[in-house]
KEKE-3310 file (N, C-alpha, C; in steps of 0.2 Angstrom, whole numbers, plus 5000, padded with zeros to 4 digits):
npx = (4863:4876:4878:4883:4875:4878:4880:4882:4893:4902:4903:4908:4921:4926:4926:4935:4947:4949:4951:4964:4971:4970:4970:4961:4948:4947:4941:4925:4917:4922:4921:4907:4904:4907:4899:4886:4886:4886:4873:4865:4868:4862:4848:4847:4849:4861:4873:4885:4890:4883:4872:4877:4873:4857:4857:4870:4885:4884:4890:4896:4904:4899:4897:4908:4909:4921:4924:4913:4916:4927:4922:4915:4926:4932:4922:4922:4933:4929:4919:4915:4917:4903:4891:4876:4859:4847:4832:4833:4846:4863:4876:4893:4900:4905:4897:4880:4865:4852:4835:4818:4810:4796:4791:4799:4795:4800:4802:4809:4817:4820:4836:4840:4852:4856:4867:4868:4870:4868:4857:4841:4828:4811:4799:4808:4815:4822:4828:4835:4850:4864:4868:4879:4888:4886:4881:4868:4851:4839:4821:4809:4818:4825:4834:4841:4841:4855:4863:4874:4878:4890:4901:4896:4891:4880:4865:4852:4835:4821:4829:4835:4844:4850:4850:4864:4872:4886:4890:4903:4912:4918:4929:4941:4954:4947:4942:4939:4928:4913:4905:4892:4876:4864:4847:4834:4842:4847:4854:4860:4861:4874:4882:4896:4901:4913:4926:4923:4915:4904:4887:4877:4860:4847:4855:4858:4865:4871:4871:4884:4893:4908:4914:4927:4937:4947:4942:4939:4926:4918:4910:4902:4892:4891:4900:4913:4923:4920:4928:4926:4930:4928:4915:4898:4888:4872:4857:4863:4866:4874:4886:4896:4913:4928:4944:4959:4976:4993:5006:5023:5023:5014:4997:4983:4966:4958:4947:4933:4920:4905:4896:4881:4871:4857:4844:4827:4813:4801:4805:4805:4797:4795:4792:4796:4810:4819:4817:4826:4838:4835:4831:4843:4847:4853:4857:4849)
npy = (4676:4676:4669:4653:4638:4620:4612:4620:4626:4616:4614:4626:4624:4614:4620:4630:4623:4616:4627:4630:4619:4612:4599:4592:4593:4582:4573:4567:4573:4586:4592:4591:4600:4612:4613:4613:4624:4634:4631:4635:4648:4651:4649:4659:4656:4658:4672:4682:4694:4703:4714:4723:4715:4717:4730:4732:4742:4759:4763:4751:4739:4730:4712:4701:4685:4676:4663:4659:4666:4659:4647:4649:4653:4640:4632:4636:4629:4616:4615:4610:4616:4618:4617:4627:4628:4640:4643:4653:4656:4652:4647:4644:4639:4638:4639:4636:4644:4653:4647:4645:4657:4661:4654:4659:4672:4683:4696:4694:4700:4696:4698:4695:4689:4678:4670:4654:4653:4666:4677:4682:4692:4689:4698:4707:4715:4712:4719:4718:4713:4709:4697:4692:4677:4674:4686:4697:4702:4713:4713:4722:4729:4736:4731:4739:4741:4734:4735:4729:4718:4714:4700:4694:4706:4716:4720:4730:4732:4739:4747:4757:4752:4761:4762:4754:4755:4750:4738:4733:4717:4708:4696:4692:4698:4684:4689:4702:4716:4716:4726:4736:4741:4749:4748:4757:4765:4775:4774:4784:4784:4775:4776:4770:4758:4752:4740:4737:4748:4756:4760:4769:4769:4774:4783:4794:4793:4803:4803:4795:4795:4790:4778:4772:4763:4772:4784:4802:4807:4820:4831:4845:4853:4860:4873:4870:4858:4840:4825:4808:4791:4777:4775:4781:4792:4790:4795:4804:4815:4814:4819:4819:4826:4837:4839:4850:4845:4847:4842:4837:4841:4851:4858:4848:4842:4830:4816:4816:4814:4823:4827:4835:4838:4832:4820:4825:4823:4823:4817:4804:4793:4780:4784:4797:4798:4802:4816:4819:4822:4833:4842:4848:4853:4843:4832:4816)
npz = (5356:5361:5372:5371:5367:5373:5362:5351:5356:5355:5342:5338:5343:5336:5323:5325:5328:5316:5308:5312:5309:5294:5290:5297:5292:5285:5293:5297:5308:5309:5297:5296:5306:5300:5289:5296:5303:5293:5288:5299:5299:5287:5290:5299:5313:5318:5318:5311:5318:5332:5341:5356:5372:5380:5392:5392:5394:5389:5373:5370:5360:5346:5345:5338:5330:5328:5325:5317:5305:5302:5299:5287:5279:5279:5273:5259:5255:5257:5248:5230:5214:5203:5190:5190:5187:5185:5180:5165:5168:5170:5182:5188:5201:5219:5229:5233:5228:5237:5240:5239:5242:5242:5253:5263:5263:5257:5245:5229:5215:5199:5191:5205:5217:5230:5241:5248:5266:5268:5277:5275:5281:5284:5275:5269:5254:5239:5225:5208:5213:5224:5237:5249:5256:5273:5276:5283:5282:5287:5291:5281:5275:5260:5247:5234:5216:5208:5220:5232:5244:5255:5260:5276:5281:5291:5290:5295:5301:5291:5282:5269:5255:5242:5224:5217:5228:5237:5249:5258:5259:5274:5277:5281:5293:5303:5316:5313:5313:5304:5291:5297:5297:5305:5311:5301:5293:5279:5263:5251:5232:5225:5236:5246:5258:5267:5274:5288:5293:5304:5304:5314:5321:5310:5302:5288:5272:5260:5242:5234:5244:5252:5263:5272:5283:5286:5282:5286:5296:5298:5309:5305:5310:5321:5332:5331:5323:5324:5324:5317:5315:5306:5311:5312:5320:5327:5318:5310:5296:5282:5270:5255:5255:5255:5261:5264:5261:5264:5254:5249:5236:5234:5239:5241:5239:5249:5250:5261:5273:5278:5292:5292:5300:5310:5307:5306:5315:5308:5296:5298:5293:5282:5268:5268:5269:5260:5261:5272:5267:5258:5266:5269:5257:5249:5237:5233)
capx = (4868:4882:4879:4882:4873:4883:4880:4885:4900:4906:4903:4913:4927:4928:4928:4942:4952:4950:4954:4971:4973:4965:4969:4956:4943:4946:4937:4918:4915:4925:4918:4900:4903:4908:4893:4881:4887:4883:4866:4862:4868:4857:4842:4846:4850:4868:4874:4892:4890:4877:4873:4879:4867:4853:4860:4877:4887:4884:4896:4898:4905:4895:4901:4910:4910:4927:4923:4908:4919:4932:4918:4914:4932:4933:4917:4925:4938:4925:4914:4918:4914:4898:4886:4870:4855:4841:4828:4837:4853:4868:4881:4898:4902:4906:4892:4873:4860:4846:4829:4812:4808:4789:4790:4803:4791:4805:4801:4815:4815:4825:4840:4843:4855:4859:4870:4867:4874:4866:4850:4836:4823:4804:4797:4814:4814:4828:4828:4841:4855:4868:4869:4885:4887:4887:4877:4861:4847:4833:4814:4807:4824:4825:4841:4839:4844:4863:4866:4878:4879:4896:4901:4896:4888:4874:4860:4846:4828:4819:4835:4835:4851:4848:4853:4871:4875:4891:4892:4909:4912:4924:4929:4948:4955:4941:4940:4938:4921:4910:4901:4886:4871:4858:4839:4832:4847:4845:4860:4859:4863:4881:4886:4900:4903:4918:4931:4920:4912:4898:4883:4872:4853:4844:4859:4856:4871:4869:4873:4891:4897:4912:4916:4932:4939:4951:4939:4937:4919:4918:4903:4902:4885:4892:4904:4919:4922:4921:4930:4925:4933:4925:4908:4894:4883:4865:4853:4867:4865:4881:4887:4903:4917:4935:4948:4965:4981:4999:5011:5029:5022:5009:4992:4978:4960:4957:4940:4931:4913:4903:4890:4879:4865:4853:4837:4822:4808:4797:4807:4806:4793:4799:4790:4799:4817:4823:4817:4831:4843:4832:4831:4849:4848:4858:4855:4848)
capy = (4670:4677:4663:4647:4631:4616:4609:4626:4627:4610:4615:4631:4622:4610:4624:4633:4618:4614:4632:4630:4613:4611:4592:4589:4593:4575:4569:4569:4578:4593:4594:4592:4606:4618:4613:4614:4631:4637:4629:4639:4655:4652:4650:4665:4654:4661:4678:4684:4699:4705:4720:4721:4712:4722:4732:4733:4749:4763:4763:4744:4737:4724:4706:4697:4678:4674:4656:4658:4668:4654:4641:4652:4651:4633:4630:4637:4623:4610:4614:4609:4620:4614:4621:4627:4632:4643:4646:4654:4657:4647:4648:4639:4642:4633:4641:4636:4650:4652:4646:4645:4664:4662:4651:4663:4679:4688:4697:4694:4702:4694:4692:4696:4683:4678:4664:4650:4656:4673:4676:4687:4691:4689:4705:4711:4716:4711:4721:4715:4714:4703:4697:4687:4672:4677:4693:4697:4708:4713:4714:4729:4732:4736:4731:4741:4738:4734:4736:4723:4717:4709:4694:4695:4713:4716:4726:4730:4732:4745:4750:4757:4753:4764:4759:4754:4755:4745:4737:4729:4711:4708:4690:4691:4692:4682:4693:4709:4718:4717:4732:4736:4746:4748:4749:4763:4769:4777:4776:4786:4781:4774:4776:4764:4758:4745:4740:4737:4754:4755:4766:4768:4769:4780:4787:4795:4795:4806:4800:4795:4796:4784:4777:4767:4763:4778:4791:4806:4809:4827:4834:4852:4856:4864:4878:4867:4851:4834:4820:4801:4787:4769:4775:4787:4792:4789:4800:4809:4816:4814:4821:4819:4832:4836:4844:4851:4842:4849:4837:4841:4844:4855:4857:4845:4840:4823:4815:4815:4814:4828:4827:4842:4839:4826:4819:4828:4818:4824:4813:4797:4788:4777:4788:4804:4798:4807:4823:4821:4825:4839:4847:4852:4854:4838:4827:4809)
capz = (5353:5364:5376:5367:5370:5373:5355:5347:5358:5353:5334:5337:5345:5330:5318:5326:5327:5309:5305:5314:5306:5289:5288:5301:5288:5282:5297:5297:5313:5308:5290:5297:5310:5296:5285:5300:5304:5287:5287:5304:5296:5282:5293:5304:5320:5320:5315:5312:5323:5335:5345:5363:5376:5384:5398:5391:5395:5383:5368:5370:5354:5343:5346:5332:5332:5323:5323:5311:5299:5300:5296:5280:5275:5278:5268:5252:5254:5256:5242:5224:5208:5200:5186:5193:5182:5188:5175:5160:5170:5172:5185:5189:5207:5224:5234:5231:5228:5241:5236:5244:5243:5244:5260:5267:5264:5254:5238:5225:5208:5194:5193:5212:5219:5237:5241:5254:5271:5270:5280:5273:5285:5281:5273:5265:5247:5234:5218:5206:5218:5226:5244:5249:5261:5280:5277:5286:5279:5291:5289:5279:5271:5252:5243:5227:5210:5208:5226:5234:5251:5255:5265:5283:5282:5295:5288:5300:5298:5288:5279:5261:5251:5235:5218:5216:5235:5238:5256:5257:5264:5278:5280:5285:5298:5306:5321:5311:5313:5297:5290:5301:5295:5310:5309:5299:5289:5272:5260:5244:5226:5224:5242:5247:5265:5267:5280:5295:5295:5308:5304:5319:5319:5307:5298:5281:5268:5253:5236:5232:5250:5252:5270:5273:5290:5288:5280:5291:5296:5302:5311:5305:5312:5327:5331:5330:5320:5328:5319:5319:5310:5306:5314:5310:5325:5325:5315:5307:5289:5279:5263:5253:5256:5254:5265:5261:5265:5260:5252:5246:5229:5235:5243:5237:5242:5250:5252:5268:5274:5282:5295:5291:5304:5312:5304:5309:5317:5303:5291:5301:5290:5276:5262:5268:5271:5255:5263:5276:5263:5254:5272:5269:5250:5246:5232:5235)
cpx = (4874:4884:4878:4880:4879:4885:4884:4892:4905:4908:4909:4921:4930:4930:4934:4948:4954:4953:4962:4974:4969:4964:4963:4949:4941:4942:4930:4915:4916:4921:4910:4899:4903:4901:4886:4881:4884:4876:4862:4863:4862:4850:4841:4847:4856:4869:4882:4894:4883:4878:4874:4872:4864:4856:4867:4879:4886:4890:4899:4899:4900:4900:4902:4912:4915:4926:4918:4911:4924:4928:4916:4920:4933:4928:4919:4930:4934:4921:4918:4914:4909:4894:4879:4865:4849:4837:4833:4845:4857:4874:4886:4901:4902:4900:4885:4870:4854:4840:4823:4810:4801:4788:4793:4800:4796:4803:4808:4814:4821:4829:4843:4846:4857:4862:4868:4872:4872:4859:4846:4830:4816:4802:4802:4812:4821:4827:4834:4847:4859:4869:4874:4884:4889:4883:4870:4857:4840:4826:4813:4812:4823:4832:4839:4843:4852:4866:4869:4879:4884:4896:4900:4893:4882:4870:4854:4840:4826:4824:4834:4842:4849:4852:4860:4875:4880:4893:4897:4909:4919:4925:4936:4950:4948:4938:4938:4930:4919:4907:4894:4882:4865:4852:4838:4836:4844:4852:4858:4862:4871:4885:4890:4902:4907:4922:4928:4917:4905:4893:4877:4865:4851:4849:4857:4863:4868:4872:4881:4895:4901:4915:4921:4934:4943:4948:4937:4930:4919:4912:4905:4896:4886:4897:4911:4918:4924:4923:4929:4929:4930:4918:4905:4889:4876:4862:4857:4865:4872:4881:4894:4906:4924:4938:4955:4970:4987:5004:5018:5028:5016:5003:4986:4972:4959:4950:4939:4923:4911:4896:4887:4873:4862:4846:4832:4816:4802:4799:4808:4802:4797:4798:4794:4807:4821:4823:4823:4837:4841:4832:4837:4852:4854:4854:4854:4852)
cpy = (4671:4671:4656:4641:4626:4613:4614:4627:4622:4611:4621:4629:4618:4614:4628:4628:4617:4620:4632:4624:4610:4603:4589:4589:4586:4571:4572:4574:4585:4596:4596:4598:4612:4618:4615:4622:4636:4637:4634:4646:4656:4653:4655:4663:4657:4668:4679:4689:4701:4711:4718:4719:4718:4723:4733:4740:4753:4764:4756:4742:4731:4718:4702:4690:4676:4667:4654:4660:4662:4648:4643:4651:4644:4630:4630:4631:4617:4609:4613:4614:4615:4619:4621:4631:4634:4647:4647:4656:4652:4650:4643:4642:4636:4633:4640:4643:4648:4651:4646:4652:4664:4660:4656:4670:4684:4689:4697:4695:4699:4699:4693:4689:4684:4671:4660:4652:4663:4672:4682:4686:4692:4697:4710:4710:4716:4713:4718:4717:4708:4703:4691:4683:4676:4683:4692:4703:4708:4714:4721:4732:4731:4736:4733:4739:4739:4735:4729:4724:4711:4704:4697:4702:4712:4722:4725:4730:4739:4750:4751:4758:4755:4761:4760:4755:4749:4744:4731:4722:4711:4701:4689:4698:4691:4687:4701:4711:4719:4724:4731:4742:4745:4750:4757:4768:4770:4778:4777:4783:4781:4776:4769:4764:4751:4746:4740:4743:4753:4762:4765:4769:4775:4785:4788:4797:4797:4802:4801:4796:4789:4784:4771:4768:4770:4784:4795:4807:4814:4829:4842:4856:4860:4870:4876:4860:4846:4829:4812:4797:4780:4769:4782:4787:4792:4795:4805:4809:4818:4815:4820:4826:4831:4841:4845:4848:4844:4843:4841:4844:4849:4854:4853:4843:4833:4822:4814:4815:4819:4827:4834:4843:4832:4826:4822:4823:4818:4819:4806:4792:4786:4781:4795:4804:4802:4814:4825:4824:4832:4844:4852:4853:4850:4833:4820:4804)
cpz = (5357:5369:5373:5370:5369:5366:5350:5349:5356:5345:5334:5338:5339:5324:5319:5326:5320:5305:5306:5310:5300:5288:5292:5298:5285:5286:5297:5302:5312:5302:5292:5302:5306:5292:5290:5302:5298:5286:5293:5302:5292:5285:5298:5311:5322:5316:5316:5317:5325:5340:5352:5367:5379:5390:5398:5392:5388:5379:5368:5362:5352:5344:5340:5334:5326:5321:5317:5305:5297:5297:5288:5276:5274:5273:5261:5250:5253:5250:5235:5219:5205:5195:5190:5188:5186:5182:5168:5161:5172:5176:5186:5196:5213:5229:5231:5232:5233:5237:5242:5246:5246:5251:5265:5268:5261:5247:5234:5218:5204:5192:5200:5214:5227:5238:5248:5259:5272:5273:5278:5277:5282:5280:5270:5257:5243:5228:5215:5209:5220:5234:5245:5255:5267:5281:5280:5284:5283:5287:5287:5275:5263:5250:5236:5222:5210:5214:5228:5242:5253:5260:5272:5285:5286:5293:5292:5297:5296:5285:5272:5259:5244:5230:5218:5222:5235:5246:5256:5262:5268:5280:5284:5288:5301:5311:5319:5311:5305:5297:5293:5299:5300:5307:5306:5295:5282:5268:5253:5239:5226:5230:5243:5255:5265:5274:5287:5297:5299:5307:5309:5317:5316:5304:5291:5278:5262:5248:5235:5239:5250:5259:5270:5281:5292:5285:5286:5290:5300:5303:5310:5306:5318:5326:5330:5327:5324:5323:5322:5313:5311:5309:5313:5316:5323:5323:5311:5299:5286:5272:5261:5254:5255:5260:5263:5265:5260:5260:5250:5239:5229:5239:5239:5242:5243:5252:5259:5268:5279:5285:5295:5296:5306:5309:5309:5310:5312:5297:5293:5297:5283:5269:5262:5269:5266:5257:5268:5273:5260:5260:5271:5262:5247:5242:5235:5231)
residu = (UNK:UNK:UNK:UNK:UNK:UNK:UNK:UNK:UNK:UNK:UNK:UNK:UNK:UNK:UNK:UNK:UNK:UNK:UNK:UNK:UNK:UNK:UNK:UNK:UNK:UNK:UNK:UNK:UNK:UNK:UNK:UNK:UNK:UNK:UNK:UNK:UNK:UNK:UNK:UNK:UNK:UNK:UNK:UNK:UNK:UNK:UNK:UNK:UNK:UNK:UNK:UNK:UNK:UNK:UNK:UNK:UNK:UNK:UNK:UNK:UNK:UNK:UNK:UNK:UNK:UNK:UNK:UNK:UNK:UNK:UNK:UNK:UNK:UNK:UNK:UNK:UNK:UNK:UNK:UNK:UNK:UNK:UNK:UNK:UNK:UNK:UNK:UNK:UNK:UNK:UNK:UNK:UNK:UNK:UNK:UNK:UNK:UNK:UNK:UNK:UNK:UNK:UNK:UNK:UNK:UNK:UNK:UNK:UNK:UNK:UNK:UNK:UNK:UNK:UNK:UNK:UNK:UNK:UNK:UNK:UNK:UNK:UNK:UNK:UNK:UNK:UNK:UNK:UNK:UNK:UNK:UNK:UNK:UNK:UNK:UNK:UNK:UNK:UNK:UNK:UNK:UNK:UNK:UNK:UNK:UNK:UNK:UNK:UNK:UNK:UNK:UNK:UNK:UNK:UNK:UNK:UNK:UNK:UNK:UNK:UNK:UNK:UNK:UNK:UNK:UNK:UNK:UNK:UNK:UNK:UNK:UNK:UNK:UNK:UNK:UNK:UNK:UNK:UNK:UNK:UNK:UNK:UNK:UNK:UNK:UNK:UNK:UNK:UNK:UNK:UNK:UNK:UNK:UNK:UNK:UNK:UNK:UNK:UNK:UNK:UNK:UNK:UNK:UNK:UNK:UNK:UNK:UNK:UNK:UNK:UNK:UNK:UNK:UNK:UNK:UNK:UNK:UNK:UNK:UNK:UNK:UNK:UNK:UNK:UNK:UNK:UNK:UNK:UNK:UNK:UNK:UNK:UNK:UNK:UNK:UNK:UNK:UNK:UNK:UNK:UNK:UNK:UNK:UNK:UNK:UNK:UNK:UNK:UNK:UNK:UNK:UNK:UNK:UNK:UNK:UNK:UNK:UNK:UNK:UNK:UNK:UNK:UNK:UNK:UNK:UNK:UNK:UNK:UNK:UNK:UNK:UNK:UNK:UNK:UNK:UNK:UNK:UNK:UNK:UNK:UNK:UNK:UNK:UNK)
# end
């Protein structure tokens, strides 16, 4: 998608212009560009962020499409609050809920909710959970009970978001990287990943790991610690930790995350992912 076709390029230009001057939304062409962008997101034709192109240099960053985030923000302004009834449930909101799950090939357990503008790939499973606008969830991924996938988060294929996992939304500033969870990751119960943190392929987070952009992620598996921020290297097994910091009032323990090793190849199958934590005597 990084090479925009002429129609999409025109749409992107109109969205960017309307974001700079909201009065343009009174003109049909600009409002239509916003609504068409949301519809394309909903169908999976566009995505807020995408991996580097094949053949890109190692370590290349994901590409963030700021104009798509701008469209989401403008969409909130175009929409009006309305009552929506879904079976026994009633909602009052601006953004419609996704429908047509059987045709989409997605299993959705009541009362799971996904807003229009999110894309859920065929073969994903939503337990009672929430997926916000702009997010993308890959095939074979389980979004477990009370897990949340925030605005624009990019969740790969065959990921397991355990019960109560919180994936934060990143809408502003539009150019900011959303949370990225690559293929094959396993996030333990109540883990929290926010502020554009990037989990590379097959990372395993233990229960209650909290990762923000400023959280020190310290690899303690070697003879010397190696520190990361905002990113967790592929196949890392991560648990909650603390480290000491001295203040004027004394020494206190501050939260961090510890990389204690790499996933073993014997734990690569879906049914044995939890063993990746048990190998290191860590709770799931």
